N, C-alpha and C positions, 0 to 999 in steps of 0.2 A: 469415061463418059462419052456420049455421042452429041453431035450438034443438036441443040435444043434442050438438052438436059440441064438441070441445075442441082446444086447441092449447097449446103451451108458448112463452111469450115469453122472449126473451133480451135482456139489457142489455149493451151494449158501450160502451166509452169511447174517445173519439178519442185519437190520438197526442198527446203533450204539445205544447203551443204556449205562447207567452208569455201568452195570455189564458185558458188552460184550467188549472184547478187540478190538481195532481198527486194522484192517489188511490193508496192502497195496493193492491197487486195480490196476491192477488185481493181485490176489494171485494165487500161483501155488500149485496144489494138486498132491500128490502121492497116487496112488490107490494100494490096496493089498487085495488079497483073503485069508481068513483064512483056506480054504481047496481047493487047486488047483485041486483035484480029482473031485470036484463037479463043480466049477466055476473057469475059468481063467479070468484074468483081465489085460488089458494093463495098465501098471503103470503110463503112462502119459496121455492117452486119456480117461480112465475110461470105455472103451468098455469091457463088460463082455460077456462071452460065456459059456453056459451050456455044460459041458463035461461028467457029470455023475449024477446019481440021488442022491438026498439028500438035506440037508439044509446047508447053510454056511453063513458067514458074510463077507461083503466087507467093508473095511475101507477106508476112505478118510482122509488123513493126510496133513495138511498144511506144505509145504516145508519150512524149517527154523524154525518151531515151532512145534515139535512133540507133545506138550501138547494140541494143538488144533486139534481135530479129531472128526469124526463122523462115524457111522456105519449104514449099511443097511442089513437087513436080506434078503437072496435070497433062494428061494425054486426051485429046478429043478426036474421036473417030467419026467418019461419015454416018449419017443417020440411016 
């Protein structure tokens, strides 16, 4: 993405398997940027916006179970 761009991230959960915990459906996700100088993220909708150049990570954390989380690498280039 470039500075000024935005996108909405979506969290999905794999089909249940013996080693995957069962989550209530629908589950609620809390979103967080590891560097708000590069990407801001709406903590409830997952909408990210590039605000500065660089790379960062956006975390998706299941509300009520902080052990269940995933991350997405985001690169922001100059406009």
